[in-house]
N, C-alpha and C positions, 0 to 999 in steps of 0.2 A: 504495500499500500505506500501511496505517495505521502512525503511527509509534510504535514500541514503547516501553511504557512500563511501568516495574513494577509500578506502580499508576494506573490508569484511574478519573479522575473523571466526573461527567457533562459539563463543561463542557469536557472533552477531544474526546467524542463529537458532542456538541448534543444538540437535543430531539429525538430517535430516539424512537419509541413502536410500530417493528416489531421483534417476534420471529423468528425462521429456526430452522428445524430440521429433521433428518432426517427424512424420512416413509416411508410404505410399511413392510412388514410385518419390514423390518428395521432401523427406525428409531424414535425416539424417539414418535412420535404413537401409534404402535399395540403397544409393548413394554408389558412388565407393570409395575405400580409404584402407589404410591398416595402421594398428597400431600393435604394439607387445603387451604384456599382459600387461606390466610395463606401457606401453603409453595409454593402456586403463585406467587401474587403476587411474592415474593422471587426465585424461579426465574427468571418472564418479567422483570421489573426487570432480571437479569442476563443476561437473553437482548438485552435492546434494547442493550446498552453493549457487545456484539459489532459489530465492522465485517465485511462481506459479504470485503474483502481480507484479514482477518486470518489470519498462518499457525499463529501458538502464542497460548495465553490467558495473561493478566496478571492481577494482583491485582484488583479491582474494588471501588471505595467507591462504597456505595449510603447516599446522605443520605434518612433516615424523610420528611422534606419533597417530596424525589422520589416515594416510590413511595405517600404522600397523595396527591399531583397527579394521577400514573397512574390510580390507580383507586379516586377521590373517596372517601377516607375522612376519616372524623372526626378532626378534631386533638384529641386529649386527652392525659393524662399516660401512657397505658396503652401508645400504639403502638410506643415505642421498644421496650420491654420485651417485647408481644407479637412484632414483627418480628425484636428479635433470636431470641428464644427458638425462633421458626419457623427460622431460620436456621441455628441449632444443630441442631436436627433435621435439618434436611438434608444432614448429616454424615454421619447413619446412612442414608440416603436409598438406595437400589440400585433399578436397574430390569434387569429380565431380559429377554433377547430370545432368541429359537431360529433358527437359521439354519445354513447350511450353509457350510463352509470349503472351503478349498484343495483337503483331500485325499480331495471328495466327500461326507464325514460330515455328519449333522445334529448340532447344540452347544448347548446350555445356558447362556449366558455370562450374568453376573453383574456390574454395571458400576457402581458409586459416582454420586454426583451432582456431591459438592464431598470437596476435601480439607481446608479448614480454613474457620473464621470467627474474624473475631478483632473485640474490641471494646476500645476504647480506656478503662482503669481511669479516669483522672483526668477525664474526659469528663463533667464536671458537666452541661450541656447534654443529653447524648446523641444527637448528630446524626445521626452514622452509624457505620456496621460494614462492614469489610471480607471479602469471600469470594473462595473459587478454586475453580475448578472442577476436578473429576480429570481428568486427560492423557488417561485412556481415553475421554473422551468427544468428543476432537478431530474424529474422522471425523463426527460427528453432529452436530457446530454450527460447525465451519470450513470455507471454502472450498468451501461447498455449490453445485451448478452444475444436478445435476439431483436429480429426487424429491424436494423438499423440504417444505414448509409453510412461510408466512409471512402473517402478518396481524397487525393492528394490537391489540395487547396492551387499548388502551380500550375495545373491545368487548365484554370479560370482566369490565368493572369493578364490575357489580351482580351477578355470578352468585354465587348463594350456596352449591353444592353441587362438591365435587369430581368428582362423575360427569360433571355438564353439561360443566366443563371439557374431561375428556376425550370428553366426546361430540362437543364443540365441536370440538376438533382434529381429529377423525375424519373429522368430515363437511365441514367446511371445507376439507380435503385435497380431499375425492372435488369437491367444487363448484370448486376451483381446476383439477381434471381436466379441466371442463364437464362433470361430471355431474350429473342430477338427483333421481337415487335410488341407495342402495346394499345390499346384503346382507350383512348379519353372522351368523354362526350364534349361538346364545343361549352356548354354550361359547365362541365365542369372546369374546363378550363381558363373559363372567363371566372370563375369563383374562385381559384387556385391564387390567379394571375391580380387578383382584385382589380375587377374590369369589369365596371358596370356596363348600362345600358347606354350610358349617354357616352363614353369614350368607346370607339369603333363601331357606333350602332351596326352599322352594315357588316356582315359578314366578311363581303370580298376586303373591306379593309381590314378587320380583324386579321385576317388570313395575309394579307401582303404586308401589312406594319408590323404585326406579332409573328405572326407564326413562321414564317417563309423568309423574314429575316432573322427572329432566332435559329432558325434549321441553317441560316447562310454562315451567320457568326460561329454555330459549332462547328461547322463544317470545318472552315478555314483555322479555328483560333485554339479546339481542344482535341481529347485525345478520344470523342464521341464522332459516327459518320451516319451522319442521318440519309440513305440512301434513297428513302420513298415517305410521301404524306400522301398516305389512301384517303377519302372522305365516304364517310357513308351520309346514304339519302334519305329523308323520306317527306314524300308526294314532296319533292323538288328542292326541297331545306336540307341542306348541311347540317346534320346532327352529331354526326362525330367525328374523330381524324384516328386512324390507326399510323404510328409511325413505326418506322422500321429501320432496324440501328444494330451499327456493329462499332467495335474498336478499331482505330485507327492508332499508327505509332507518330507520336511529338518528341521532340528532346526531352532526355530525361531532365535536364536541368536550364535554367531559364538563360536564351542569348540575346545579343543584342536582334534589333528589329529587322535589319537587312538577312542574317543568318537567320532568321525565324521565316521570316518570309520566302529565302531560298527552300527551306527544308518543306515547307507546307506544299511549294509549288510542283517539289520533285514528286513529294509524295501522292500529291493528287495524280500526277503525269503517272508514275508506274502503278497506282490503283487501276486506273483506264487501260493498260496495257493490259495488267493480270487479268480483269476482268470487267467487261465492258458492260456487264448489267447494273453495275452501281451507275446512278444518275444524280449527277448533283444539283440541288434544290436553287432552283433561281440562280442556275450557270450559264453566264453566255454563251459559251460554247457550245450547251446542252439546246439552248434556245435557237443557234441558228442550225444545229442538224434537224432539229425538229421543223423547221421555216424550209430548210431543205429538202426533206422527205414529203411533208407535207404539200408542196408545189406538186409533186408527180402525180397525186393522186386527189388534190380536192378537190375534184366534183365531185368524190365518192365519199369521203370521212372527212371530219372535223380535224383540228389542231389537237386538240386535247385527246382525240383518240391515239394519234401516233405518240403523244407524250406520255400513255397511257402504255402502248405498246414497248416502248424504249424502257420503261420503268418495270416489264414483266420477262424482256428478252433480250438478246444481246443484241446489240448496232446491226451484226452482220445477218443475223437472223431475218429480220425485221425488213432490211435493204434487198435480203432473199425473195422473200415472204412479197415485199412488193414489186420486186422487178421480175415475178415468176406471173404474178396476177395480171400485169402489163403484157407481159409475150402471150398468155395465154388470149387476152381480150384482140390482141394484133393480129393471131392467127384465126380468129373468127369463131371462137368458143365462146358460148352464150353463158352467160352468168347472172342470174336476175338479181343476185342479192351480193354484190360487188365487195362493200364494204364487209359484210359478213363472212364472205370467202376470204377474204385477206386475215380475217381476226383468225380462221380457219390455219391458216398457212400457217400466221406467225406461231401458232401451239402445236404445229406439228412440225418433229425434225426433217427437215428438209436440206439435200445435198445443195454444196455450193454452187455446183454449174448443171443448169438442165439440157438436157438436150433436145431439139424440136421432136414434137409428138408425132409419134409413129400413125400415119393417116389409118394403118392396116387392122390398129387397136381396137378390139370390140367395142361400141361403145356400151352395152350391158356390164363389161369389165370396167367400164372407167367409172360407172355408175357404183357400182359396188364397190369400186376403192374408195369413193368422194362416200358412200355410206358407213364406211369401216373407220374412216377417219372423222365422221362427224359423232359415231356413235362412243370412239374413245375421246373426244373432244366434249360430249356431254359427261361422261364417267368422270372424265377431269375435274370435270365443272361441280359435279355431285360431290364427289370425295371432298373439296375446297369447301363447299358450303357445310357440310357435315363437321369438316374439322374447324371451320371458323364458328357454326355456332354450339358445338362442345366446349371451343375456347371461352364464348361470349356465358355460358352457363357455368363453365367450371368459374368464372370471375363473379360472375352474378352470386352464386352460391358460397364463393367463400366471405367475401362482402358481406353476407346475411350473416354468416358464421361470427364473423369480427363483431357485426354491432350485435347479436345475442349470446355471448355467453353461457347465458342461460340454459344455450338448446345444447352445449358440449356435453351433458353424460346421455341425453338421448341421441344422438347422432353417434355417438360411439358405442350404445347398445344395439343398434340399428346395424351398424358395419360389422358388429360381431356376430349377428346373427346370419342364418340363411347359408345361403350358397357361396355366397363370396366371402364370408367371416375368413375361411384359410386363409387371403390375403391379408388380415389384419392382423402388423406384428406389434406384439405386447411392449417389445423394448422402445417403438418409437413413440413418439407423441402422434396427437391428433392429425394436427395440420400434417406432419410426414407422412403420415400414411394416406391422405387423402391425396397427395401427388402421385400416389401409384395409380395409372390409368384403369387398372381394372377393380379398383373403389370409384369409379367414376357414376359408375349406375346406382349401387346405393347410396352412393353420399347425395345425387341430385333427388333420389326417391324421397330421403329422410326429411332433406329441405322442403321440401313440395310440400310434404304433408306437415310441415311445421308452418307453411307458408304457400297456402294455395297459389296465390298470385304471382309469385317471388320471377318466376319463369315468364310472363304474361307481355306478349307483344314480342320477345325473341327471334321468333321464328317469321 
């Protein structure tokens, strides 16, 4: 256990750059609050001074030089004042969480971040400030054993937007859970980012000003790569976003701006060469490619369709599908739905070079081949829909279980009984057991029995 001190300095804790905080729907990661970038830097620096073994908070002395080094900031006369002002603003900042308490009721709880900020009046060099966490944050920052986010704060050194930081925290936690995609409703994203109806009231503005900019920011400055944002619609309204993410390499130590820029450019170039299914979000090169391909088939499909193809398949595959379809049309083959036919070709493993069709090929044989392709496509589509529905039900059931701890005993009892009881491992926790796909059936069944409306509308 770390030795208790009234004031903790960087020298007491060592050169820690790791921040830890409670994650999940009832944690800091997805709580509702706003901080600007400088406020986040102060907050994250404080987090690096907490030891995993700490049982209580103390007063933390933040040296301006440490913050400058952690986030690769410029050294100038304004640094101290800027950081001090950000710390003082944090005293008035709060986070809001919505959770179920022991009485089974849902509550909206408001928790302050800091209780005090002190700066020495006679300190002419203005080298440090002292800050103190609010005691109510103990469950969110101390003695964390499960469901917490841990990351190196240096990965956010060049992030320029508060929304980029919030999205990074959310996606980093999901990646730590071994996920490569995650779905958030638009309503949930607005709630987490604390963006009300008056800020970016139109989804298009929210998408471009917040989501796309945040994705671009993360792709070019952090160790997270967002390859795709998939929109889910209901009655033409976008209701949810699925983020597809993966890790990417960044320098382990902070370098000067020119070196970092060169490394990022090189990494992006290498990624495109290695795997061309990765599409940069709002990347100029990708936009040019979309325009180029769309001009070839503008009379048949929209520009967004081409974008979707490039998100789903490689550039070579899309080009081949387009060229093959155009060649078919020029040779007089009647294709009633050209856009639909191209979609099939994009989803079909095609050779890179096509020979001219042999006129002697029996038309019935050709129709059989097309029918076989269509059947394979439908099976692939059905499998994908089933997998997506299962994932939605799983996430919904998990959230319901987290909101109702009083259900745990009933869920355990149900999952231990019946045909699938043999898959339940006594040495594992409930949440570890329900990660097993073999337990999805009884898990969904008991959750729906406890709340018949829990899966309403998912299909």
